All heavy atoms as an XYZ file, in Angstrom:
889
protein
N     130.874    124.661    117.424
C     130.410    124.535    116.064
C     130.287    123.066    115.652
O     129.371    122.708    114.927
C     131.383    125.290    115.146
C     130.872    125.453    113.761
S     129.491    126.584    113.770
C     129.285    126.883    112.086
N     131.239    122.220    116.111
C     131.193    120.801    115.786
C     129.933    120.163    116.344
O     129.341    119.288    115.714
C     132.426    120.081    116.315
C     133.681    120.382    115.560
C     134.840    119.571    116.093
C     136.100    119.899    115.336
N     137.240    119.123    115.827
N     129.519    120.599    117.525
C     128.309    120.047    118.136
C     127.089    120.392    117.295
O     126.182    119.588    117.146
C     128.137    120.575    119.557
C     129.127    120.026    120.534
C     128.893    120.576    121.916
C     129.951    120.074    122.884
N     129.754    120.626    124.222
N     127.070    121.591    116.743
C     125.944    122.011    115.910
C     125.868    121.171    114.638
O     124.795    120.728    114.242
C     126.072    123.503    115.571
C     124.939    124.097    114.753
C     123.613    123.949    115.486
C     125.199    125.554    114.464
N     127.025    120.921    113.994
C     127.039    120.074    112.806
C     126.580    118.660    113.130
O     125.829    118.047    112.386
C     128.435    120.038    112.168
C     128.791    121.274    111.404
C     129.980    121.936    111.653
C     127.948    121.788    110.436
C     130.319    123.079    110.952
C     128.273    122.934    109.732
C     129.461    123.573    109.999
O     129.788    124.687    109.304
N     127.060    118.124    114.243
C     126.653    116.784    114.658
C     125.151    116.728    114.880
O     124.482    115.786    114.450
C     127.395    116.365    115.940
C     126.978    115.012    116.432
C     127.404    113.866    115.791
C     126.133    114.888    117.518
C     127.005    112.615    116.224
C     125.727    113.650    117.961
C     126.173    112.506    117.319
N     124.589    117.741    115.529
C     123.149    117.788    115.775
C     122.366    117.854    114.467
O     121.366    117.148    114.291
C     122.807    118.985    116.665
C     121.337    119.191    116.996
C     120.791    117.992    117.767
C     121.134    120.452    117.793
N     122.819    118.666    113.529
C     122.135    118.772    112.237
C     122.189    117.458    111.461
O     121.200    117.044    110.856
C     122.733    119.908    111.411
C     122.453    121.322    111.930
C     123.224    122.353    111.113
C     120.979    121.626    111.918
N     123.330    116.797    111.471
C     123.455    115.504    110.786
C     122.553    114.475    111.453
O     121.861    113.699    110.785
C     124.926    115.034    110.752
C     125.028    113.591    110.298
C     125.747    115.934    109.852
N     122.524    114.448    112.787
C     121.672    113.507    113.513
C     120.201    113.740    113.186
O     119.432    112.793    112.984
C     121.911    113.624    115.014
N     119.783    114.985    113.114
C     118.387    115.302    112.771
C     118.076    114.875    111.341
O     117.024    114.307    111.062
C     118.109    116.807    112.979
C     118.125    117.135    114.471
C     116.780    117.207    112.346
C     118.062    118.614    114.771
N     118.994    115.107    110.413
C     118.780    114.719    109.021
C     118.648    113.209    108.886
O     117.726    112.713    108.237
C     119.940    115.224    108.152
C     119.880    114.838    106.679
C     118.671    115.481    106.018
C     121.149    115.231    105.977
N     119.539    112.455    109.510
C     119.485    110.996    109.437
C     118.196    110.484    110.063
O     117.525    109.599    109.522
C     120.725    110.366    110.116
C     120.549    108.868    110.299
C     121.970    110.672    109.309
N     117.808    111.036    111.196
C     116.575    110.613    111.866
C     115.354    110.906    111.005
O     114.462    110.068    110.870
C     116.430    111.324    113.228
O     117.572    111.028    114.014
C     115.180    110.879    113.950
N     115.313    112.075    110.393
C     114.140    112.432    109.582
C     114.036    111.577    108.328
O     112.947    111.300    107.845
C     114.164    113.910    109.208
O     115.239    114.176    108.337
N     115.174    111.145    107.780
C     115.140    110.314    106.585
C     114.798    108.867    106.877
O     114.300    108.154    106.021
C     116.487    110.380    105.856
C     116.829    111.715    105.213
C     118.236    111.665    104.632
C     115.819    112.097    104.160
N     115.063    108.398    108.082
C     114.835    106.989    108.385
C     113.557    106.749    109.172
O     113.124    105.624    109.320
C     116.026    106.419    109.157
O     116.167    107.084    110.393
N     112.919    107.763    109.677
C     111.729    107.589    110.491
C     110.507    107.302    109.632
O     110.236    107.984    108.662
C     111.469    108.849    111.322
C     110.297    108.736    112.228
C     110.361    107.967    113.371
C     109.116    109.381    111.931
C     109.274    107.852    114.211
C     108.027    109.273    112.759
C     108.103    108.508    113.905
N     109.755    106.265    109.995
C     108.473    105.999    109.363
C     108.529    105.412    107.969
O     107.560    105.491    107.241
N     109.641    104.853    107.583
C     109.746    104.273    106.253
C     109.701    102.767    106.396
O     110.686    102.134    106.765
C     111.044    104.711    105.588
C     111.127    106.204    105.443
C     112.510    106.672    105.049
O     113.459    105.919    105.082
N     112.604    107.918    104.671
N     108.547    102.199    106.098
C     108.418    100.747    106.259
C     107.357    100.196    105.315
O     106.420    100.888    104.959
C     108.066    100.400    107.705
O     106.834    100.998    108.052
N     107.544     98.938    104.924
C     106.500     98.283    104.133
C     105.447     97.704    105.078
O     105.775     97.190    106.147
C     107.262     97.172    103.411
C     108.431     96.885    104.278
C     108.756     98.156    105.004
N     104.186     97.804    104.684
C     103.079     97.302    105.500
C     102.244     96.356    104.631
O     101.750     96.766    103.575
C     102.189     98.460    105.987
C     103.016     99.467    106.796
C     101.020     97.935    106.809
C     102.302    100.778    107.042
N     102.097     95.105    105.066
C     101.227     94.175    104.343
C      99.793     94.608    104.615
O      99.336     94.631    105.753
C     101.459     92.720    104.788
C     102.869     92.274    104.404
C     100.414     91.789    104.142
C     103.242     90.887    104.889
N      99.080     94.990    103.562
C      97.716     95.497    103.722
C      96.649     94.516    103.258
O      95.490     94.677    103.611
C      97.547     96.834    102.961
O      97.961     96.657    101.609
C      98.392     97.927    103.606
N      97.023     93.512    102.454
C      96.020     92.540    102.003
C      96.702     91.286    101.477
O      97.772     91.352    100.884
C      95.155     93.140    100.900
N      96.059     90.157    101.741
C      96.442     88.881    101.136
C      95.180     88.315    100.514
O      94.160     88.188    101.180
C      97.010     87.894    102.172
C      98.270     88.468    102.815
C      97.324     86.558    101.508
C      98.843     87.613    103.925
N      95.248     87.998     99.227
C      94.070     87.560     98.490
C      94.283     86.163     97.934
O      95.287     85.891     97.279
C      93.805     88.532     97.339
C      92.695     88.171     96.369
C      91.346     88.308     97.046
C      92.765     89.055     95.148
N      93.361     85.279     98.225
C      93.306     83.945     97.619
C      91.977     83.909     96.883
O      90.939     83.632     97.469
C      93.394     82.863     98.699
C      93.337     81.462     98.126
O      93.727     81.279     96.963
O      92.905     80.551     98.849
N      92.015     84.250     95.601
C      90.797     84.442     94.831
C      89.959     83.197     94.640
O      90.373     82.077     94.948
N      88.753     83.401     94.143
C      87.832     82.286     93.923
C      87.638     81.969     92.437
O      86.712     81.277     92.068
C      86.493     82.545     94.605
C      85.819     83.817     94.126
O      86.368     84.508     93.251
O      84.737     84.123     94.642
N      88.550     82.454     91.589
C      88.520     82.064     90.179
C      89.154     80.683     90.048
O      89.651     80.121     91.009
C      89.282     83.078     89.328
S      88.543     84.724     89.328
N      89.181     80.158     88.865
C      89.730     78.832     88.610
C      91.140     78.700     89.176
O      91.987     79.567     88.973
C      89.762     78.585     87.100
O      90.379     77.362     86.820
N      91.383     77.630     89.920
C      92.697     77.388     90.508
C      93.009     78.256     91.713
O      94.159     78.363     92.119
N      92.007     78.889     92.300
C      92.245     79.775     93.442
C      92.906     81.077     93.047
O      93.496     81.758     93.881
N      92.786     81.444     91.788
C      93.389     82.678     91.296
C      92.412     83.833     91.367
O      91.223     83.612     91.361
C      93.874     82.480     89.858
C      95.085     81.598     89.794
O      95.992     81.757     90.582
N      95.097     80.659     88.867
N      92.840     85.045     91.428
C      94.228     85.443     91.556
C      94.708     85.359     93.006
O      93.942     85.540     93.937
C      94.232     86.893     91.083
C      92.866     87.399     91.409
C      91.952     86.206     91.270
N      95.982     85.049     93.171
C      96.636     85.073     94.475
C      97.479     86.341     94.486
O      98.242     86.598     93.565
C      97.504     83.840     94.671
C      96.680     82.552     94.712
C      97.564     81.356     94.922
C      96.814     80.055     94.844
N      95.715     79.890     95.731
N      97.335     87.114     95.546
C      97.937     88.443     95.529
C      98.262     88.893     96.946
O      97.483     88.659     97.874
C      96.939     89.417     94.901
C      97.359     90.843     94.632
C      98.364     90.881     93.493
C      96.142     91.677     94.244
N      99.412     89.504     97.114
C      99.801     90.146     98.361
C      99.986     91.621     98.050
O     100.711     91.970     97.113
C     101.115     89.566     98.895
C     101.665     90.270    100.127
C     101.063     89.645    101.379
C     103.169     90.173    100.177
N      99.312     92.470     98.819
C      99.423     93.914     98.627
C     100.276     94.482     99.754
O     100.043     94.183    100.921
C      98.033     94.547     98.655
C      98.041     96.051     98.490
C      96.642     96.615     98.589
O      96.099     96.668     99.717
O      96.090     96.998     97.544
N     101.276     95.276     99.387
C     102.158     95.915    100.358
C     102.123     97.417    100.110
O     102.249     97.871     98.968
C     103.613     95.419    100.207
C     103.693     93.903    100.340
C     104.515     96.101    101.233
C     105.061     93.333    100.005
N     101.952     98.185    101.194
C     102.008     99.638    101.073
C     103.383    100.113    101.510
O     103.848     99.776    102.602
C     100.931    100.312    101.920
C     100.952    101.818    101.787
C     100.566    102.413    100.592
C     101.394    102.625    102.830
C     100.598    103.789    100.444
C     101.428    103.995    102.692
C     101.038    104.576    101.496
O     101.080    105.934    101.347
N     104.057    100.877    100.684
C     105.344    101.471    101.024
C     105.060    102.794    101.729
O     104.685    103.770    101.093
C     106.179    101.695     99.769
N     105.200    102.796    103.042
C     104.948    103.987    103.856
C     106.237    104.795    103.924
O     107.168    104.431    104.630
C     104.498    103.565    105.255
C     104.078    104.739    106.110
O     103.807    105.818    105.549
O     104.023    104.581    107.343
N     106.315    105.856    103.159
C     107.551    106.609    103.008
C     108.340    106.032    101.853
O     107.812    105.295    101.024
N     109.621    106.354    101.789
C     110.469    105.818    100.726
C     111.068    104.499    101.220
O     111.869    104.482    102.149
C     111.587    106.792    100.353
C     112.411    106.299     99.189
S     113.570    107.482     98.449
C     114.365    108.216     99.822
N     110.661    103.387    100.580
C     111.083    102.052    101.004
C     111.960    101.435     99.926
O     111.560    101.334     98.768
C     109.855    101.148    101.267
C     110.291     99.732    101.595
C     108.992    101.723    102.378
N     113.150    101.025    100.331
C     114.061    100.307     99.448
C     113.796     98.818     99.670
O     114.206     98.241    100.665
C     115.506    100.655     99.795
C     116.515     99.904     98.937
O     116.097     99.146     98.037
O     117.722    100.076     99.187
N     113.084     98.194     98.735
C     112.676     96.804     98.896
C     113.840     95.819     98.788
O     113.662     94.637     99.077
C     111.562     96.446     97.914
C     110.216     96.916     98.377
C     109.673     98.096     97.909
C     109.499     96.190     99.305
C     108.440     98.539     98.351
C     108.261     96.618     99.765
C     107.735     97.797     99.285
N     115.035     96.279     98.422
C     116.182     95.367     98.409
C     116.557     94.952     99.833
O     117.308     93.996    100.023
C     117.384     96.005     97.713
O     117.900     97.079     98.488
N     116.025     95.635    100.818
C     116.299     95.319    102.224
C     115.300     94.321    102.798
O     115.422     93.940    103.966
C     116.265     96.600    103.064
C     117.211     97.716    102.618
C     116.958     98.972    103.433
C     118.658     97.266    102.717
N     114.312     93.885    102.000
C     113.227     93.062    102.519
C     113.051     91.780    101.709
O     113.415     91.699    100.544
C     111.908     93.856    102.510
C     111.951     95.044    103.425
C     112.327     96.292    102.960
C     111.628     94.899    104.767
C     112.374     97.384    103.816
C     111.671     95.987    105.621
C     112.057     97.219    105.136
O     112.108     98.286    105.997
N     112.439     90.808    102.357
C     112.078     89.559    101.681
C     110.778     89.040    102.297
O     110.360     89.499    103.354
C     113.189     88.519    101.821
O     113.388     88.187    103.180
N     110.150     88.095    101.607
C     108.940     87.437    102.107
C     109.261     85.973    102.382
O     110.082     85.373    101.701
C     107.834     87.460    101.048
C     107.116     88.747    100.775
C     106.145     88.559     99.623
C     106.390     89.230    102.000
N     108.557     85.405    103.355
C     108.621     83.980    103.620
C     107.205     83.504    103.898
O     106.345     84.281    104.289
C     109.481     83.671    104.848
C     110.948     83.953    104.683
C     111.717     83.621    105.936
O     111.344     84.096    107.017
O     112.700     82.871    105.827
N     106.974     82.214    103.713
C     105.658     81.678    104.041
C     105.771     80.358    104.783
O     106.808     79.712    104.781
C     104.770     81.543    102.802
C     105.232     80.461    101.849
O     106.097     79.663    102.152
N     104.649     80.433    100.676
N     104.688     80.013    105.454
C     104.494     78.692    106.054
C     103.229     78.151    105.418
O     102.179     78.784    105.492
C     104.287     78.781    107.565
C     105.506     79.101    108.360
C     105.226     79.152    109.853
O     104.093     79.345    110.299
N     106.256     78.997    110.647
N     103.332     77.002    104.774
C     102.164     76.450    104.108
C     101.545     75.335    104.936
O     102.248     74.527    105.541
C     102.523     75.911    102.715
O     103.564     74.963    102.842
C     102.978     77.034    101.803
N     100.234     75.331    104.959
C      99.435     74.307    105.631
C      99.877     74.133    107.083
O      99.876     75.086    107.825
C      99.443     73.009    104.836
C      98.937     73.234    103.418
O      97.960     73.944    103.218
N      99.613     72.680    102.439
N     100.281     72.939    107.488
C     100.621     72.687    108.890
C     102.104     72.877    109.188
O     102.549     72.594    110.300
C     100.191     71.275    109.280
N     102.895     73.335    108.217
C     104.327     73.521    108.456
C     104.548     74.566    109.541
O     103.842     75.569    109.613
C     105.046     73.960    107.180
C     105.132     72.867    106.164
O     105.091     71.686    106.504
N     105.241     73.237    104.901
N     105.563     74.335    110.366
C     105.887     75.284    111.429
C     107.223     75.963    111.198
O     107.663     76.749    112.026
C     105.911     74.570    112.802
O     106.848     73.502    112.727
C     104.536     74.040    113.152
N     107.861     75.672    110.072
C     109.109     76.349    109.736
C     108.854     77.284    108.556
O     108.024     77.010    107.699
C     110.216     75.345    109.354
O     109.772     74.551    108.257
C     110.564     74.441    110.524
N     109.576     78.381    108.562
C     109.439     79.352    107.482
C     110.260     78.891    106.292
O     111.366     78.411    106.443
C     109.888     80.736    107.946
C     108.980     81.317    108.969
C     109.171     81.299    110.314
C     107.732     81.951    108.741
N     108.102     81.894    110.932
C     107.208     82.318    109.991
C     106.998     82.258    107.603
C     105.992     82.965    110.138
C     105.782     82.916    107.752
C     105.294     83.262    108.992
N     109.710     79.039    105.103
C     110.410     78.621    103.892
C     110.014     79.469    102.712
O     109.313     80.462    102.845
N     110.444     79.067    101.537
C     110.117     79.767    100.288
C     110.403     81.258    100.384
O     109.523     82.092    100.204
C     108.652     79.541     99.898
C     108.364     78.099     99.598
O     109.219     77.376     99.116
N     107.152     77.663     99.881
N     111.630     81.607    100.669
C     112.012     83.017    100.786
C     112.010     83.685     99.419
O     112.540     83.146     98.454
C     113.404     83.152    101.423
O     113.376     82.523    102.704
C     113.807     84.598    101.581
N     111.397     84.855     99.351
C     111.359     85.637     98.117
C     112.014     86.991     98.369
O     111.546     87.770     99.182
C     109.921     85.851     97.652
C     109.776     86.823     96.492
C     110.488     86.359     95.239
O     110.301     85.224     94.840
N     111.292     87.212     94.632
N     113.100     87.264     97.654
C     113.770     88.558     97.701
C     112.859     89.585     97.024
O     112.331     89.339     95.943
C     115.105     88.439     96.976
C     115.834     89.745     96.872
O     115.703     90.584     97.786
O     116.557     89.941     95.880
N     112.669     90.732     97.645
C     111.780     91.752     97.096
C     112.519     92.869     96.359
O     111.907     93.871     95.995
C     110.925     92.365     98.214
C     109.941     91.406     98.878
C     109.190     92.107    100.001
C     108.965     90.836     97.864
N     113.808     92.691     96.098
C     114.574     93.751     95.445
C     114.042     94.083     94.052
O     114.252     95.192     93.552
C     116.056     93.397     95.385
O     116.254     92.215     94.655
N     113.330     93.157     93.419
C     112.745     93.418     92.103
C     111.691     94.517     92.108
O     111.340     95.053     91.062
N     111.200     94.876     93.289
C     110.223     95.964     93.393
C     110.901     97.331     93.380
O     110.237     98.347     93.187
C     109.384     95.808     94.666
C     108.492     94.576     94.714
C     107.887     94.402     96.107
C     107.390     94.665     93.665
N     112.212     97.366     93.602
C     112.956     98.626     93.587
C     112.699     99.470     94.818
O     112.376     98.964     95.884
N     112.822    100.775     94.652
C     112.533    101.737     95.715
C     111.214    102.406     95.389
O     111.024    102.925     94.294
C     113.657    102.784     95.822
O     114.882    102.102     96.114
C     113.366    103.780     96.923
N     110.306    102.379     96.345
C     108.947    102.889     96.134
C     108.624    103.884     97.242
O     108.965    103.659     98.406
C     107.928    101.724     96.138
C     106.518    102.229     95.960
C     108.281    100.711     95.064
N     107.941    104.967     96.895
C     107.573    105.983     97.870
C     106.061    106.134     97.926
O     105.421    106.443     96.912
C     108.209    107.337     97.518
O     109.626    107.164     97.432
C     107.883    108.389     98.563
N     105.499    105.918     99.106
C     104.073    106.129     99.372
C     103.168    105.552     98.279
O     102.328    106.255     97.709
C     103.773    107.624     99.547
C     104.475    108.207    100.762
O     104.644    107.487    101.759
O     104.851    109.395    100.721
N     103.331    104.273     97.998
C     102.537    103.624     96.960
C     102.356    102.148     97.292
O     103.061    101.596     98.131
C     103.213    103.779     95.600
N     101.411    101.533     96.603
C     101.155    100.106     96.764
C     101.980     99.326     95.749
O     102.156     99.765     94.605
C      99.675     99.789     96.547
C      98.793    100.280     97.648
C      98.133    101.495     97.540
C      98.619     99.531     98.811
C      97.318    101.953     98.558
C      97.804     99.974     99.833
C      97.157    101.190     99.711
N     102.478     98.167     96.160
C     103.124     97.217     95.266
C     102.455     95.866     95.502
O     101.806     95.658     96.537
C     104.649     97.129     95.497
C     105.322     98.443     95.177
C     104.965     96.681     96.909
N     102.635     94.957     94.555
C     101.925     93.684     94.628
C     102.869     92.531     94.317
O     103.753     92.647     93.477
C     100.757     93.682     93.642
C      99.786     94.801     93.926
C      99.945     96.062     93.345
C      98.736     94.613     94.811
C      99.073     97.093     93.632
C      97.859     95.650     95.105
C      98.032     96.885     94.518
O      97.176     97.906     94.818
N     102.651     91.413     95.005
C     103.378     90.179     94.739
C     102.334     89.133     94.405
O     101.342     88.976     95.125
C     104.217     89.735     95.957
C     105.003     88.475     95.635
C     105.159     90.849     96.401
N     102.541     88.419     93.297
C     101.570     87.433     92.846
C     102.295     86.217     92.289
O     103.509     86.229     92.145
C     100.633     88.033     91.782
O      99.610     87.088     91.486
C     101.372     88.385     90.510
N     101.551     85.186     91.963
C     102.133     84.007     91.326
C     102.074     84.173     89.813
O     101.267     84.944     89.290
C     101.370     82.728     91.716
O     100.020     82.843     91.267
C     101.393     82.501     93.203
N     102.910     83.423     89.115
C     102.919     83.497     87.655
C     101.561     83.094     87.086
O     101.098     83.656     86.106
C     104.027     82.603     87.094
N     100.885     82.138     87.710
C      99.583     81.682     87.219
C      98.454     82.658     87.447
O      97.362     82.488     86.910
N      98.687     83.693     88.248
C      97.630     84.658     88.556
C      97.667     85.898     87.680
O      96.759     86.718     87.744
C      97.737     85.099     90.025
O      97.400     84.058     90.893
N      98.693     86.058     86.874
C      98.854     87.289     86.101
C      97.640     87.591     85.227
O      97.158     88.725     85.179
C     100.124     87.223     85.267
N      97.120     86.603     84.533
C      95.953     86.822     83.671
C      94.724     87.166     84.497
O      93.976     88.087     84.157
C      95.677     85.573     82.815
O      96.844     85.284     82.053
C      94.506     85.799     81.879
N      94.516     86.444     85.596
C      93.352     86.700     86.445
C      93.415     88.088     87.071
O      92.391     88.750     87.220
C      93.235     85.634     87.527
N      94.597     88.548     87.422
C      94.722     89.889     87.994
C      94.318     90.929     86.963
O      93.599     91.873     87.265
C      96.159     90.137     88.502
C      96.386     89.325     89.771
C      96.415     91.615     88.757
C      97.799     89.341     90.257
N      94.785     90.766     85.736
C      94.409     91.705     84.683
C      92.913     91.738     84.433
O      92.341     92.781     84.142
N      92.246     90.583     84.565
C      90.802     90.498     84.347
C      90.015     91.039     85.541
O      89.088     91.819     85.382
C      90.392     89.038     84.090
O      91.126     88.552     82.971
C      88.901     88.914     83.815
N      90.401     90.609     86.743
C      89.651     90.952     87.949
C      89.972     92.348     88.491
O      89.133     92.969     89.130
C      89.905     89.914     89.051
C      89.498     88.507     88.677
C      88.007     88.365     88.430
O      87.210     88.960     89.178
O      87.638     87.657     87.472
N      91.197     92.820     88.258
C      91.626     94.118     88.768
C      92.288     94.930     87.653
O      93.501     95.149     87.668
C      92.618     93.944     89.928
C      92.100     93.095     91.050
C      92.542     91.785     91.203
C      91.174     93.593     91.946
C      92.077     90.997     92.242
C      90.697     92.815     92.983
C      91.149     91.516     93.133
N      91.525     95.395     86.687
C      92.130     96.096     85.545
C      92.887     97.365     85.943
O      93.793     97.783     85.233
C      90.939     96.418     84.643
C      89.732     96.195     85.455
C      90.077     95.292     86.582
N      92.575     97.951     87.098
C      93.271     99.168     87.509
C      94.720     98.897     87.927
O      95.507     99.818     88.068
C      92.532     99.842     88.667
O      92.517     98.989     89.794
N      95.094     97.626     88.107
C      96.464     97.292     88.473
C      97.370     97.148     87.262
O      98.523     96.755     87.392
C      96.506     95.995     89.297
C      95.817     96.027     90.650
C      96.014     94.711     91.383
C      96.306     97.178     91.493
N      96.870     97.474     86.093
C      97.652     97.337     84.873
C      98.963     98.106     84.902
O      99.952     97.685     84.320
N      98.999     99.237     85.598
C     100.224    100.037     85.658
C     100.929     99.915     87.011
O     101.894    100.618     87.268
C      99.887    101.507     85.382
O      99.013    101.988     86.396
N     100.463     99.018     87.868
C     101.044     98.861     89.194
C     102.367     98.097     89.135
O     102.645     97.376     88.181
C     100.071     98.121     90.110
N     103.161     98.258     90.177
C     104.402     97.501     90.318
C     104.056     96.129     90.861
O     103.557     96.002     91.977
C     105.370     98.222     91.278
O     105.615     99.539     90.779
C     106.675     97.474     91.402
N     104.294     95.082     90.048
C     103.922     93.716     90.420
C     105.133     92.810     90.261
O     105.823     92.856     89.249
C     102.757     93.196     89.547
C     101.526     94.076     89.738
C     102.445     91.747     89.873
C     100.353     93.723     88.850
N     105.381     91.982     91.272
C     106.452     91.004     91.253
C     105.825     89.621     91.257
O     104.954     89.347     92.078
C     107.348     91.174     92.488
C     108.481     90.175     92.680
C     109.544     90.362     91.588
C     109.105     90.351     94.056
N     106.223     88.761     90.323
C     105.707     87.388     90.289
C     106.600     86.487     91.119
O     107.825     86.530     90.988
C     105.631     86.875     88.853
C     104.562     87.552     88.045
C     104.426     86.980     86.657
O     105.022     85.918     86.364
O     103.717     87.591     85.847
N     105.975     85.687     91.990
C     106.728     84.818     92.895
C     105.874     83.647     93.332
O     104.713     83.828     93.703
C     107.148     85.617     94.131
O     107.563     84.748     95.158
N     106.428     82.449     93.335
C     105.692     81.293     93.831
C     105.587     81.291     95.352
O     104.876     80.470     95.916
C     106.310     79.999     93.326
C     105.929     79.748     91.889
O     104.876     80.182     91.434
N     106.790     79.072     91.158
N     106.282     82.195     96.033
C     106.130     82.338     97.479
C     104.688     82.683     97.817
O     104.187     82.330     98.871
C     107.080     83.435     98.015
O     108.405     83.053     97.704
C     106.949     83.601     99.506
N     103.998     83.343     96.919
C     102.604     83.728     97.171
C     101.609     82.667     96.729
O     100.423     82.920     96.666
C     102.284     85.060     96.501
C     102.864     86.239     97.245
S     102.581     86.195     99.026
C     100.833     86.056     99.139
N     102.073     81.470     96.427
C     101.161     80.384     96.088
C     100.592     79.824     97.391
O     100.929     78.735     97.823
C     101.894     79.303     95.286
C     100.926     78.342     94.652
O      99.719     78.570     94.644
N     101.439     77.254     94.126
N      99.734     80.602     98.019
C      99.186     80.289     99.335
C      97.671     80.158     99.246
O      97.050     80.558     98.275
C      99.559     81.376    100.374
C     101.059     81.435    100.569
C      99.030     82.739     99.979
N      97.113     79.575    100.287
C      95.656     79.532    100.404
C      95.273     80.036    101.787
O      96.114     80.596    102.498
C      95.115     78.132    100.103
C      95.752     77.074    100.986
O      96.066     77.316    102.131
N      95.943     75.875    100.440
N      94.056     79.833    102.206
C      93.545     80.451    103.421
C      94.191     80.054    104.724
O      94.048     80.755    105.718
N      94.933     78.942    104.775
C      95.526     78.540    106.062
C      97.044     78.678    106.079
O      97.721     78.076    106.902
C      95.129     77.104    106.414
C      95.654     76.080    105.427
O      96.166     76.477    104.366
O      95.554     74.882    105.726
N      97.593     79.489    105.204
C      99.027     79.717    105.150
C      99.371     81.047    105.830
O      98.530     81.924    105.964
C      99.513     79.731    103.705
C      99.266     78.406    103.008
O      99.175     77.375    103.703
O      99.175     78.410    101.770
N     100.624     81.164    106.226
C     101.086     82.359    106.893
C     102.177     83.013    106.047
O     102.985     82.331    105.425
C     101.626     82.018    108.292
C     100.489     81.633    109.219
C     100.824     80.558    110.243
N     101.515     79.359    109.840
C     100.908     78.271    109.314
N      99.621     78.278    109.075
N     101.593     77.186    109.012
N     102.235     84.352    106.091
C     103.211     85.105    105.318
C     103.826     86.150    106.235
O     103.129     86.788    107.014
C     102.545     85.807    104.112
C     103.548     86.660    103.360
C     101.895     84.812    103.183
N     105.153     86.295    106.114
C     105.825     87.398    106.834
C     106.866     88.016    105.934
O     107.285     87.434    104.957
C     106.463     86.921    108.134
C     107.664     86.007    107.964
C     108.301     85.716    109.288
N     109.481     84.877    109.092
C     110.244     84.448    110.056
N     109.928     84.726    111.292
N     111.295     83.720    109.817
């Protein structure tokens, strides 16, 4: 009987943890004034607890990762898109992407990137 309980618990834990990951689906460096809007789109595949994740970037020719951004402000999200943007892009996002008005958006200077920067 103990083996059966162990098997059931193992199956439950595996089913809850399988396939739950954030996926970066888009990085946008807009062509409005100041390169706005700047936006990173992440898809929460399954139930994702963003307190377990952070973002880092490498700007221009830098080869070290820096500007770490904790993503816990996004909370726990299930099968939905979330967005990370800079404080200066908030107005441009509302103008250029009005459908994001109700989206989960985190403001962060980590996303102050342009076309030759890297994000992980």
